[in-house]
BAFILUM-127236 format. One record per residue (C-alpha): residue in three letters; x, y, z; residue number from 1. Coordinates in Angstrom, 3 decimals, always signed. Layout:
N
REC / ALA / X / Y / Z / NUM
...
//
This chain:
189
REC / UNK / +0.053 / +0.231 / -0.082 / 1
REC / UNK / +2.797 / +2.532 / +0.832 / 2
REC / UNK / +4.910 / +1.534 / -2.063 / 3
REC / UNK / +1.793 / +1.969 / -4.236 / 4
REC / UNK / +0.056 / +4.534 / -3.392 / 5
REC / UNK / +1.620 / +6.721 / -0.674 / 6
REC / UNK / +2.957 / +10.248 / -2.296 / 7
REC / UNK / +5.434 / +11.087 / +0.071 / 8
REC / UNK / +5.722 / +14.581 / -1.381 / 9
REC / UNK / +2.154 / +15.458 / -0.228 / 10
REC / UNK / +2.502 / +13.143 / +2.733 / 11
REC / UNK / -1.053 / +11.384 / +1.595 / 12
REC / UNK / -2.509 / +8.341 / -0.545 / 13
REC / UNK / -3.844 / +8.274 / -4.109 / 14
REC / UNK / -6.327 / +6.429 / -5.230 / 15
REC / UNK / -4.525 / +5.133 / -8.271 / 16
REC / UNK / -0.995 / +3.396 / -7.689 / 17
REC / UNK / +2.016 / +4.979 / -8.770 / 18
REC / UNK / +3.332 / +5.166 / -12.103 / 19
REC / UNK / +5.770 / +1.554 / -12.670 / 20
REC / UNK / +7.680 / +0.710 / -15.275 / 21
REC / UNK / +6.236 / -1.215 / -18.099 / 22
REC / UNK / +2.983 / -0.822 / -20.212 / 23
REC / UNK / +0.333 / +1.438 / -19.307 / 24
REC / UNK / -3.087 / -0.075 / -17.602 / 25
REC / UNK / -5.748 / -0.514 / -19.719 / 26
REC / UNK / -9.118 / +1.160 / -19.393 / 27
REC / UNK / -10.663 / +4.739 / -17.923 / 28
REC / UNK / -8.518 / +4.093 / -14.626 / 29
REC / UNK / -5.283 / +3.773 / -16.626 / 30
REC / UNK / -6.121 / +6.629 / -19.106 / 31
REC / UNK / -7.164 / +8.718 / -15.624 / 32
REC / UNK / -3.510 / +7.665 / -13.868 / 33
REC / UNK / -1.429 / +8.780 / -17.011 / 34
REC / UNK / -3.281 / +12.299 / -16.624 / 35
REC / UNK / -3.254 / +13.006 / -12.531 / 36
REC / UNK / -3.336 / +10.965 / -9.412 / 37
REC / UNK / -5.789 / +12.571 / -6.929 / 38
REC / UNK / -6.366 / +11.275 / -3.181 / 39
REC / UNK / -9.078 / +9.078 / -2.537 / 40
REC / UNK / -12.840 / +9.862 / -2.187 / 41
REC / UNK / -13.528 / +11.346 / +1.271 / 42
REC / UNK / -14.882 / +7.899 / +2.922 / 43
REC / UNK / -11.834 / +6.236 / +1.602 / 44
REC / UNK / -9.536 / +9.040 / +2.969 / 45
REC / UNK / -8.851 / +7.549 / +6.552 / 46
REC / UNK / -8.669 / +4.036 / +5.805 / 47
REC / UNK / -4.956 / +3.895 / +4.963 / 48
REC / UNK / -3.812 / +5.641 / +8.173 / 49
REC / UNK / -6.317 / +3.197 / +10.204 / 50
REC / UNK / -4.646 / +0.116 / +8.521 / 51
REC / UNK / -1.040 / +1.226 / +9.288 / 52
REC / UNK / -1.854 / +1.962 / +12.862 / 53
REC / UNK / -2.943 / -1.057 / +13.397 / 54
REC / UNK / -0.840 / -2.822 / +11.311 / 55
REC / UNK / +2.074 / -1.189 / +13.890 / 56
REC / UNK / +0.336 / -2.134 / +16.700 / 57
REC / UNK / -0.335 / -5.601 / +15.867 / 58
REC / UNK / +3.193 / -6.256 / +14.236 / 59
REC / UNK / +5.738 / -4.227 / +16.491 / 60
REC / UNK / +7.225 / -2.527 / +12.928 / 61
REC / UNK / +8.049 / +1.048 / +13.579 / 62
REC / UNK / +7.388 / +3.400 / +11.051 / 63
REC / UNK / +3.800 / +2.799 / +9.808 / 64
REC / UNK / +2.447 / +5.195 / +12.884 / 65
REC / UNK / +4.592 / +8.339 / +11.543 / 66
REC / UNK / +3.164 / +7.820 / +8.036 / 67
REC / UNK / -0.604 / +7.377 / +9.383 / 68
REC / UNK / +0.065 / +10.570 / +11.432 / 69
REC / UNK / +1.163 / +12.643 / +8.217 / 70
REC / UNK / -1.609 / +11.389 / +6.297 / 71
REC / UNK / -4.166 / +12.520 / +8.917 / 72
REC / UNK / -2.263 / +16.009 / +9.045 / 73
REC / UNK / -2.161 / +16.581 / +5.388 / 74
REC / UNK / -6.406 / +16.304 / +5.934 / 75
REC / UNK / -6.840 / +18.362 / +9.140 / 76
REC / UNK / -7.142 / +21.358 / +7.298 / 77
REC / UNK / -9.966 / +20.490 / +5.194 / 78
REC / UNK / -11.614 / +17.695 / +7.331 / 79
REC / UNK / -13.981 / +20.428 / +8.190 / 80
REC / UNK / -15.363 / +20.010 / +4.879 / 81
REC / UNK / -16.115 / +16.053 / +5.112 / 82
REC / UNK / -19.403 / +16.751 / +6.206 / 83
REC / UNK / -21.098 / +12.916 / +6.722 / 84
REC / UNK / -17.630 / +11.692 / +6.395 / 85
REC / UNK / -15.877 / +13.592 / +9.073 / 86
REC / UNK / -16.958 / +10.425 / +11.727 / 87
REC / UNK / -14.492 / +7.975 / +9.827 / 88
REC / UNK / -11.676 / +10.911 / +10.110 / 89
REC / UNK / -12.541 / +10.697 / +13.724 / 90
REC / UNK / -12.595 / +7.127 / +13.979 / 91
REC / UNK / -8.689 / +7.068 / +12.243 / 92
REC / UNK / -7.811 / +9.937 / +14.747 / 93
REC / UNK / -8.997 / +8.250 / +17.883 / 94
REC / UNK / -7.328 / +4.928 / +16.755 / 95
REC / UNK / -3.863 / +7.060 / +16.335 / 96
REC / UNK / -4.198 / +8.710 / +19.441 / 97
REC / UNK / -5.340 / +6.348 / +22.234 / 98
REC / UNK / -3.984 / +3.593 / +23.765 / 99
REC / UNK / -4.206 / +0.187 / +22.119 / 100
REC / UNK / -6.112 / -2.419 / +23.897 / 101
REC / UNK / -5.596 / -5.985 / +22.800 / 102
REC / UNK / -7.698 / -8.987 / +23.997 / 103
REC / UNK / -5.751 / -12.334 / +23.250 / 104
REC / UNK / -8.185 / -15.352 / +23.972 / 105
REC / UNK / -6.407 / -18.660 / +24.022 / 106
REC / UNK / -7.998 / -21.870 / +24.303 / 107
REC / UNK / -10.970 / -23.982 / +22.438 / 108
REC / UNK / -14.394 / -25.270 / +23.673 / 109
REC / UNK / -17.562 / -23.437 / +24.736 / 110
REC / UNK / -15.478 / -21.390 / +27.461 / 111
REC / UNK / -12.965 / -19.779 / +24.380 / 112
REC / UNK / -16.144 / -18.902 / +22.470 / 113
REC / UNK / -17.792 / -17.275 / +25.547 / 114
REC / UNK / -14.514 / -15.309 / +26.514 / 115
REC / UNK / -14.112 / -14.375 / +23.044 / 116
REC / UNK / -17.825 / -13.023 / +22.209 / 117
REC / UNK / -17.756 / -11.293 / +25.493 / 118
REC / UNK / -14.286 / -9.347 / +24.095 / 119
REC / UNK / -15.957 / -8.423 / +20.637 / 120
REC / UNK / -19.235 / -7.542 / +22.297 / 121
REC / UNK / -18.291 / -3.626 / +22.603 / 122
REC / UNK / -17.011 / -1.758 / +19.926 / 123
REC / UNK / -13.831 / +0.152 / +20.573 / 124
REC / UNK / -12.043 / +1.960 / +17.732 / 125
REC / UNK / -8.552 / +1.146 / +19.443 / 126
REC / UNK / -9.661 / -2.642 / +20.028 / 127
REC / UNK / -8.044 / -5.406 / +18.725 / 128
REC / UNK / -9.129 / -9.268 / +19.723 / 129
REC / UNK / -7.380 / -12.392 / +18.963 / 130
REC / UNK / -8.464 / -15.549 / +19.436 / 131
REC / UNK / -5.577 / -18.360 / +19.276 / 132
REC / UNK / -5.257 / -22.194 / +20.034 / 133
REC / UNK / -2.987 / -23.008 / +22.729 / 134
REC / UNK / -0.714 / -24.556 / +20.050 / 135
REC / UNK / -0.227 / -21.455 / +18.241 / 136
REC / UNK / +1.469 / -20.275 / +21.373 / 137
REC / UNK / +4.991 / -20.952 / +19.694 / 138
REC / UNK / +7.713 / -17.835 / +19.234 / 139
REC / UNK / +7.737 / -18.781 / +15.566 / 140
REC / UNK / +3.904 / -18.325 / +15.135 / 141
REC / UNK / +3.552 / -14.787 / +16.771 / 142
REC / UNK / +4.662 / -11.683 / +15.780 / 143
REC / UNK / +7.669 / -10.446 / +18.175 / 144
REC / UNK / +5.596 / -7.923 / +19.772 / 145
REC / UNK / +2.663 / -10.372 / +21.002 / 146
REC / UNK / +5.319 / -13.214 / +21.367 / 147
REC / UNK / +6.810 / -11.586 / +24.445 / 148
REC / UNK / +3.786 / -11.073 / +26.001 / 149
REC / UNK / +1.939 / -14.471 / +25.613 / 150
REC / UNK / +4.813 / -16.544 / +26.115 / 151
REC / UNK / +5.846 / -14.843 / +29.472 / 152
REC / UNK / +2.478 / -14.927 / +30.917 / 153
REC / UNK / +1.374 / -18.160 / +32.586 / 154
REC / UNK / -1.043 / -20.327 / +31.612 / 155
REC / UNK / -3.340 / -20.478 / +34.701 / 156
REC / UNK / -3.848 / -24.358 / +35.717 / 157
REC / UNK / -6.199 / -26.287 / +34.472 / 158
REC / UNK / -8.214 / -23.497 / +32.729 / 159
REC / UNK / -9.584 / -24.636 / +28.971 / 160
REC / UNK / -9.518 / -20.955 / +28.087 / 161
REC / UNK / -7.996 / -17.746 / +29.090 / 162
REC / UNK / -7.659 / -13.772 / +28.376 / 163
REC / UNK / -5.096 / -11.471 / +28.131 / 164
REC / UNK / -5.759 / -7.665 / +28.304 / 165
REC / UNK / -3.200 / -5.634 / +27.306 / 166
REC / UNK / -3.167 / -1.444 / +27.329 / 167
REC / UNK / +0.185 / -0.217 / +25.591 / 168
REC / UNK / +1.794 / -3.525 / +25.646 / 169
REC / UNK / +1.208 / -3.631 / +29.522 / 170
REC / UNK / -1.154 / -6.463 / +30.431 / 171
REC / UNK / -3.130 / -7.796 / +33.176 / 172
REC / UNK / -2.684 / -11.659 / +34.642 / 173
REC / UNK / -4.479 / -14.063 / +32.457 / 174
REC / UNK / -8.236 / -14.115 / +33.068 / 175
REC / UNK / -10.451 / -16.984 / +33.060 / 176
REC / UNK / -13.891 / -15.778 / +34.381 / 177
REC / UNK / -16.197 / -13.847 / +32.000 / 178
REC / UNK / -17.591 / -11.104 / +34.585 / 179
REC / UNK / -13.487 / -10.523 / +35.067 / 180
REC / UNK / -12.944 / -10.052 / +31.791 / 181
REC / UNK / -15.952 / -7.493 / +31.449 / 182
REC / UNK / -14.567 / -5.640 / +34.461 / 183
REC / UNK / -11.076 / -5.568 / +32.994 / 184
REC / UNK / -12.738 / -4.549 / +29.411 / 185
REC / UNK / -14.715 / -1.786 / +31.345 / 186
REC / UNK / -12.134 / +0.000 / +32.881 / 187
REC / UNK / -9.751 / +2.225 / +30.892 / 188
REC / UNK / -6.787 / +2.373 / +33.034 / 189
//
């Protein structure tokens, strides 16, 4: 996405891929691309920053947040004209500014399904819910930042399923009870 659509000079994403070597693409989109590139239509404007912010949170790779920030800044002076679409810009900005909340549910069976459903029940723009099987708790199967957390958190003895609630890379102890998970998700700190 960055390589194909990000215009570093404008610090924004375009709706048509940057020119590549080789024959020009066919069709109206190809003809328009040869004349000019424009920013995406208003509803799509905040999508790349949202994706990049989330990708940095999940992968631990640095640099995506900076591009997301610059892209949102490039629209700051015109966001008042977004009208109906200002909401999606606001959600992208919230995802950028709020500490990430990550809920990882580990396990299988009805209790894992109950914990996962509870974690997904309330929307939060900065929340990510992952469901893993115990067999997936190996270092080479997880992103580095997630492996650091999950592999050092002791699995509760005898638990069929458990959840970790992490905010800004700081995690609560493993939770096995649905009521305790609901309480952990309700508290902002």
